[in-house]
Backbone as CSV, one residue per row, in Angstrom:
resi,resn,N_x,N_y,N_z,CA_x,CA_y,CA_z,C_x,C_y,C_z
1,MET,131.855,-4.183,20.990,130.635,-4.279,21.762,129.437,-4.023,20.868
2,THR,128.426,-4.854,21.008,127.171,-4.647,20.307,126.278,-3.822,21.208
3,GLY,126.146,-2.540,20.923,125.345,-1.649,21.758,123.893,-1.630,21.309
4,ILE,123.009,-1.973,22.216,121.578,-1.988,21.923,120.937,-0.859,22.719
5,ARG,120.227,0.013,22.023,119.591,1.148,22.678,118.419,0.682,23.531
6,ILE,118.043,1.515,24.486,116.998,1.164,25.449,115.700,0.785,24.754
7,ARG,115.294,1.535,23.754,114.039,1.235,23.062,114.088,-0.152,22.411
8,GLN,115.203,-0.477,21.754,115.351,-1.800,21.132,115.345,-2.900,22.182
9,ALA,116.038,-2.668,23.293,116.079,-3.657,24.371,114.672,-3.904,24.910
10,ALA,113.913,-2.841,25.082,112.539,-2.976,25.583,111.691,-3.807,24.618
11,GLU,111.828,-3.546,23.330,111.071,-4.316,22.330,111.476,-5.784,22.361
12,LEU,112.764,-6.056,22.478,113.242,-7.432,22.495,112.787,-8.184,23.743
13,LEU,112.672,-7.475,24.871,112.276,-8.102,26.122,110.763,-8.076,26.345
14,GLY,110.033,-7.349,25.496,108.576,-7.281,25.636,108.134,-6.447,26.822
15,VAL,108.894,-5.396,27.139,108.556,-4.508,28.249,108.628,-3.065,27.758
16,SER,108.310,-2.125,28.633,108.367,-0.712,28.257,109.787,-0.167,28.392
17,ASP,110.035,0.963,27.746,111.314,1.657,27.877,111.587,1.983,29.344
18,ASP,110.528,2.412,30.059,110.678,2.783,31.465,111.126,1.592,32.316
19,THR,110.640,0.411,32.004,111.049,-0.781,32.754,112.530,-1.033,32.570
20,VAL,113.019,-0.919,31.338,114.454,-1.115,31.083,115.257,-0.051,31.831
21,ARG,114.790,1.185,31.826,115.496,2.248,32.552,115.540,1.953,34.055
22,ARG,114.420,1.445,34.614,114.406,1.082,36.037,115.419,-0.021,36.330
23,TRP,115.491,-1.025,35.444,116.466,-2.100,35.632,117.890,-1.562,35.603
24,ILE,118.149,-0.612,34.717,119.483,0.005,34.655,119.737,0.797,35.936
25,ASP,118.751,1.608,36.354,118.916,2.454,37.534,119.110,1.642,38.813
26,ASN,118.446,0.479,38.930,118.593,-0.301,40.167,119.738,-1.312,40.086
27,GLY,120.484,-1.294,38.975,121.665,-2.141,38.854,121.401,-3.548,38.359
28,SER,120.155,-3.856,37.989,119.845,-5.199,37.478,120.403,-5.433,36.089
29,LEU,120.552,-4.353,35.330,121.010,-4.437,33.944,122.065,-3.364,33.723
30,ALA,123.235,-3.773,33.276,124.336,-2.828,33.069,124.173,-2.101,31.737
31,ALA,124.541,-0.834,31.739,124.492,-0.036,30.511,125.726,0.853,30.438
32,ASP,126.125,1.149,29.220,127.217,2.076,28.963,126.649,3.228,28.148
33,LYS,127.521,4.131,27.739,127.095,5.221,26.862,127.796,5.078,25.520
34,ASP,127.045,5.363,24.443,127.646,5.313,23.116,128.357,6.629,22.834
35,GLU,128.890,6.750,21.621,129.646,7.951,21.261,128.798,9.216,21.291
36,SER,127.474,9.072,21.248,126.579,10.223,21.311,126.113,10.516,22.729
37,GLY,126.541,9.696,23.682,126.154,9.905,25.072,124.855,9.231,25.470
38,ARG,124.279,8.444,24.565,123.035,7.725,24.882,123.369,6.399,25.544
39,LYS,122.492,5.981,26.459,122.697,4.697,27.131,122.465,3.553,26.157
40,VAL,123.387,2.590,26.189,123.263,1.378,25.377,123.615,0.182,26.251
41,ILE,123.081,-0.956,25.866,123.300,-2.188,26.616,124.100,-3.132,25.735
42,ASP,125.099,-3.759,26.318,125.925,-4.728,25.615,125.040,-5.905,25.185
43,GLY,125.120,-6.295,23.909,124.291,-7.377,23.373,124.378,-8.673,24.163
44,PRO,125.601,-9.205,24.402,125.699,-10.437,25.189,125.146,-10.292,26.610
45,ALA,125.315,-9.119,27.224,124.770,-8.899,28.569,123.244,-8.906,28.538
46,LEU,122.668,-8.300,27.501,121.210,-8.306,27.369,120.694,-9.723,27.141
47,ALA,121.417,-10.495,26.331,121.010,-11.880,26.079,121.019,-12.687,27.373
48,GLU,122.049,-12.515,28.190,122.126,-13.235,29.474,121.010,-12.782,30.410
49,PHE,120.748,-11.485,30.441,119.676,-10.945,31.279,118.333,-11.522,30.849
50,ALA,118.098,-11.572,29.529,116.838,-12.119,29.016,116.676,-13.582,29.408
51,ARG,117.738,-14.339,29.284,117.683,-15.765,29.631,117.438,-15.947,31.128
52,ALA,118.147,-15.181,31.950,118.030,-15.328,33.406,116.672,-14.881,33.927
53,ASN,116.023,-13.962,33.221,114.767,-13.403,33.706,113.542,-13.864,32.928
54,ALA,113.728,-14.809,32.028,112.590,-15.311,31.254,111.652,-16.087,32.170
55,SER,110.376,-15.835,31.992,109.412,-16.611,32.774,109.196,-17.941,32.073
56,LYS,109.088,-18.969,32.870,108.894,-20.302,32.322,107.434,-20.483,31.939
57,SER,107.201,-21.045,30.752,105.837,-21.336,30.334,105.249,-22.421,31.222
58,PRO,103.982,-22.294,31.552,103.372,-23.355,32.342,103.344,-24.655,31.555
59,ASP,103.591,-25.774,32.237,103.587,-27.082,31.590,102.170,-27.640,31.634
60,LEU,101.392,-27.325,30.616,100.007,-27.787,30.572,99.895,-29.230,30.124
61,LEU,100.956,-29.752,29.511,100.892,-31.125,29.020,101.155,-32.129,30.130
62,GLY,101.926,-31.731,31.124,102.207,-32.614,32.249,102.936,-33.882,31.861
63,SER,103.769,-33.807,30.837,104.494,-34.999,30.409,105.913,-34.620,30.032
64,GLU,106.773,-35.600,30.014,108.150,-35.385,29.601,108.233,-35.449,28.082
65,SER,109.122,-34.642,27.522,109.295,-34.622,26.084,110.704,-34.151,25.778
66,SER,111.250,-34.618,24.664,112.570,-34.140,24.263,112.480,-32.780,23.581
67,ALA,111.277,-32.354,23.223,111.105,-31.047,22.582,111.279,-29.949,23.627
68,ARG,112.165,-29.014,23.347,112.438,-27.939,24.295,111.679,-26.661,23.963
69,ASN,111.186,-26.563,22.760,110.517,-25.347,22.318,109.011,-25.513,22.475
70,ARG,108.503,-25.078,23.631,107.092,-25.228,23.953,106.521,-23.839,24.183
71,PHE,105.438,-23.534,23.501,104.827,-22.218,23.602,103.375,-22.380,24.043
72,THR,103.081,-21.975,25.266,101.710,-22.023,25.758,100.990,-20.776,25.257
73,GLY,99.785,-20.961,24.760,99.040,-19.824,24.245,97.571,-20.132,24.084
74,ILE,96.928,-19.274,23.340,95.494,-19.402,23.117,95.232,-19.476,21.619
75,VAL,94.356,-20.365,21.227,94.002,-20.503,19.811,93.220,-19.258,19.413
76,THR,93.648,-18.629,18.315,92.994,-17.403,17.848,92.192,-17.611,16.573
77,ALA,92.545,-18.645,15.798,91.819,-18.891,14.547,92.042,-20.332,14.096
78,VAL,91.013,-20.900,13.479,91.111,-22.229,12.873,90.440,-22.148,11.506
79,VAL,91.205,-22.478,10.465,90.664,-22.547,9.098,90.774,-24.007,8.690
80,MET,89.628,-24.613,8.351,89.617,-26.051,8.139,88.810,-26.414,6.902
81,ASP,89.319,-27.409,6.148,88.526,-28.003,5.075,88.328,-29.470,5.434
82,LYS,88.004,-30.295,4.464,87.733,-31.703,4.759,88.957,-32.453,5.272
83,VAL,90.142,-32.100,4.754,91.346,-32.871,5.070,92.326,-32.134,5.973
84,MET,92.613,-30.870,5.697,93.670,-30.132,6.397,93.101,-28.913,7.126
85,ALA,93.888,-28.445,8.103,93.489,-27.270,8.872,94.710,-26.403,9.167
86,GLN,94.449,-25.121,9.320,95.467,-24.165,9.758,95.012,-23.644,11.110
87,VAL,95.859,-23.822,12.121,95.540,-23.378,13.475,96.511,-22.262,13.843
88,GLU,95.964,-21.122,14.254,96.786,-19.996,14.674,96.650,-19.835,16.178
89,MET,97.797,-19.577,16.823,97.817,-19.362,18.268,98.588,-18.088,18.583
90,GLN,98.215,-17.430,19.659,98.982,-16.308,20.176,99.639,-16.797,21.456
91,CYS,100.960,-16.865,21.438,101.745,-17.376,22.565,102.604,-16.228,23.074
92,GLY,102.081,-15.471,24.011,102.775,-14.253,24.448,102.853,-13.314,23.268
93,PRO,104.035,-12.784,22.968,104.143,-11.870,21.837,104.277,-12.583,20.490
94,PHE,104.244,-13.924,20.510,104.505,-14.678,19.295,103.239,-15.274,18.698
95,ARG,103.126,-15.188,17.386,102.048,-15.836,16.643,102.605,-17.139,16.099
96,VAL,101.964,-18.240,16.442,102.397,-19.554,15.984,101.307,-20.109,15.082
97,VAL,101.712,-20.607,13.908,100.758,-21.175,12.948,101.150,-22.623,12.705
98,SER,100.179,-23.509,12.777,100.428,-24.925,12.560,99.474,-25.465,11.513
99,LEU,99.988,-26.302,10.641,99.170,-27.005,9.669,99.059,-28.450,10.129
100,MET,97.839,-28.948,10.201,97.616,-30.317,10.671,96.349,-30.852,10.030
101,SER,96.087,-32.105,10.272,94.882,-32.691,9.686,93.637,-32.140,10.389
102,SER,92.540,-32.076,9.672,91.270,-31.653,10.254,90.831,-32.620,11.339
103,GLU,91.167,-33.888,11.154,90.838,-34.898,12.158,91.529,-34.573,13.485
104,ALA,92.792,-34.163,13.437,93.526,-33.812,14.655,92.887,-32.610,15.349
105,VAL,92.455,-31.628,14.563,91.803,-30.449,15.137,90.538,-30.860,15.879
106,ARG,89.747,-31.709,15.250,88.510,-32.187,15.895,88.821,-33.008,17.147
107,ASP,89.801,-33.905,17.065,90.155,-34.740,18.213,90.637,-33.907,19.402
108,LEU,91.388,-32.839,19.122,91.919,-31.989,20.182,90.927,-30.922,20.636
109,GLY,89.837,-30.774,19.894,88.850,-29.759,20.239,89.375,-28.346,20.084
110,LEU,90.246,-28.145,19.099,90.847,-26.825,18.895,89.843,-25.867,18.289
111,GLU,89.686,-24.734,18.947,88.803,-23.666,18.470,89.255,-22.377,19.127
112,PRO,88.905,-21.226,18.547,89.316,-19.956,19.151,88.910,-19.889,20.621
113,GLY,89.856,-19.467,21.448,89.627,-19.355,22.878,90.165,-20.524,23.685
114,LYS,90.516,-21.617,23.025,91.039,-22.799,23.727,92.522,-22.587,24.041
115,VAL,92.923,-22.905,25.265,94.333,-22.838,25.649,95.007,-24.109,25.159
116,ALA,96.184,-23.953,24.563,96.914,-25.101,24.017,98.411,-24.834,24.119
117,VAL,99.195,-25.859,23.847,100.649,-25.743,23.852,101.155,-26.110,22.466
118,ALA,101.908,-25.205,21.848,102.550,-25.494,20.573,103.927,-26.067,20.893
119,VAL,104.189,-27.270,20.429,105.472,-27.924,20.655,106.196,-27.973,19.316
120,VAL,107.373,-27.359,19.256,108.111,-27.262,18.010,109.343,-28.154,18.105
121,LYS,109.438,-29.094,17.204,110.628,-29.949,17.110,110.914,-30.092,15.624
122,SER,112.019,-29.560,15.217,112.304,-29.506,13.801,113.783,-29.778,13.536
123,THR,114.052,-30.291,12.369,115.446,-30.482,11.987,116.009,-29.236,11.329
124,THR,115.153,-28.288,10.971,115.599,-27.065,10.329,115.013,-25.861,11.043
125,VAL,115.861,-24.953,11.461,115.425,-23.692,12.033,116.143,-22.600,11.265
126,ILE,115.399,-21.672,10.731,115.980,-20.565,9.979,116.027,-19.353,10.896
127,VAL,117.193,-18.720,10.996,117.374,-17.530,11.813,117.761,-16.385,10.892
128,GLU,117.052,-15.297,11.029,117.344,-14.110,10.220,117.633,-12.941,11.152
129,THR,118.362,-11.968,10.646,118.568,-10.739,11.406,117.967,-9.600,10.622
130,PRO,117.273,-8.707,11.325,116.677,-7.566,10.637,117.767,-6.584,10.208
131,GLY,117.555,-5.922,9.091,118.525,-4.944,8.609,118.647,-3.793,9.575
132,GLY,119.855,-3.305,9.757,120.076,-2.133,10.590,120.336,-2.431,12.050
133,ILE,120.134,-3.658,12.499,120.431,-3.992,13.892,121.699,-4.825,13.914
134,SER,122.674,-4.369,14.665,123.935,-5.116,14.715,124.037,-5.939,15.963
């Protein structure tokens, strides 16, 4: 069993420790005790809980797409020269950075404060695990 402590679970779900404890207390999320007597949550159970309780991003594009990774957020910064631009967005707890042409930035009217959707479709996705978390 991959035991995830309450604090780690809260960080992964983007909620407070108290919220995770309430979910455990009301039976929404199962927990066991580790060898030290601390409550831990089974990794696969937490993953299923996260998937089942994830809020769906609003579909601001209003169109069909094969891209499944869509992050609605707000533009926080635009750095632009004559040809290329770097656009930064805050999409919930995630910072998304996109490099695109300056022409595209102007055409889309991207500037800090504008709501936009980052659509990610890639042939390569790199997944890393932080040290110390099993």
